[in-house]
N, C-alpha and C positions, 0 to 999 in steps of 0.2 A: 346336517352341514350347515354352518354359519353362513352369507356370504360374505364377502369382502366388506361390504358396509357396515356388519356389524361384528367385524373382528375386532375387539377392544384392547386386548395385549397391547403389551409396548414392544413386546419380539416381530408383529406384525406391524403397529406402526413406522417403528423406526423400520424395516423392511420396504414396508411403500415408499415413504420420506424418501430411500439410498433409490429405489429404483424408479421415484420422480428423478433426481440427480443425473442418473443414469440417460433416461430420458432425455434430460436438457442437454446434455453435456453430447450425446450421440445428435439427435437428431437436428440442432441450433446451433449452429456454424457463430452466431455472435457472442451464446455463452462460454463457447472454445476460445474465441478472442480475448472476453473477458478475463477468463482463468487465463491466458497466458499473459496479459498487461497486469494480472495481478503477481504472478508471478515474478517479474521483472520489477515489480513493483516490491517485493519481498527481499528480491537478492536484492538490489538498490539501498536500501533500506541497512539493510547487513553491512555491503560494502559501508557504506559511511556513516556507521554506529548513530543513528537515530537515538532520540533520548525515548524512555517508555511513555512519555505521554504523546511522543511523534507516531511511535511502531503502535499506539491506541487508535489514535486518528488515520491510520492508514488501513488499519482493519476493520475500523471499523467504517472505513468506506470505500473498502473492495467488499461487506458484507453490503452494505446497500447494494452495488452496485450489482450484484448478483441476486440478493434478491427481487429484485424489478427484473431482473429479466427472467428471474424462474415467473414471478407473474405474471409479465408478458406469453412467456412459454404457454401459461396455465388456458392463458384469455384467447391466446390464436388456438390453440385444438380443440377448446372449448369450442372458441365459437367455429371452428370446419366441423365439430359433431352434430351443431346446434341446425348450421345452414350451410349446403352447400353452393348456393348460390348470390350476388351480391344484395344488397343489406344495408340500408344506410348509415342503421340503428348499430350492428358488428363495424360497418367500416369504423364510426365512433367511438365505438370499445377498444378496437385494436389502434385506431390511433394515441387515443388518451393513453394504450397501455405501453405503446411505444417510447409516448411523450416520458412517462415515469424514467424508462430508463435514458434519454436521452435530459434527464433534470440530475436524473442519479447518478452518469459519468458523468456530468457539467461540472457539478461539485466535488466529486472525486479527483476530478483535475484541478479546481482549483487549490482544494487542501493538498493535493499532492506537488504543486508550483509552492504552495507558501511552507512545505518542506525539502523537499529539493532543491529548491533555486540555492534558499539558504546553506544547507548543507553542501552542495554540491563547491559550495561559492569558497566555504570553510576547508573542504578537502582541496582544492587547487592549492586554497593562498599557503597552507598549512606546508604543503608541497614547493613551493616558491621558496 
């Protein structure tokens, strides 16, 4: 029997990836929060009828945050498996991974503001 590391079928690769997504969602509170915010952003974009380009930017921003959060989760899991006590190099790796999530989230907020502030203005201006 082949080990998991040598399973190269597409079915196995996708299965492992979806298992990772489920694991991130179930074990990481922040991942679930990011998904909730993503759903709110998608709903707002639908209600405000943003342009196709704006949709692309919103979806790219959501993807960027979720990818950063997923890598952060993977690094946290690996750090726990490698060493159970404090180690400054592991702390640095964990802090840098968290910084990546912060940068991605901050960028997503700026993208959201650039799209949603004018869209909200148009929405409310057209109602008045």
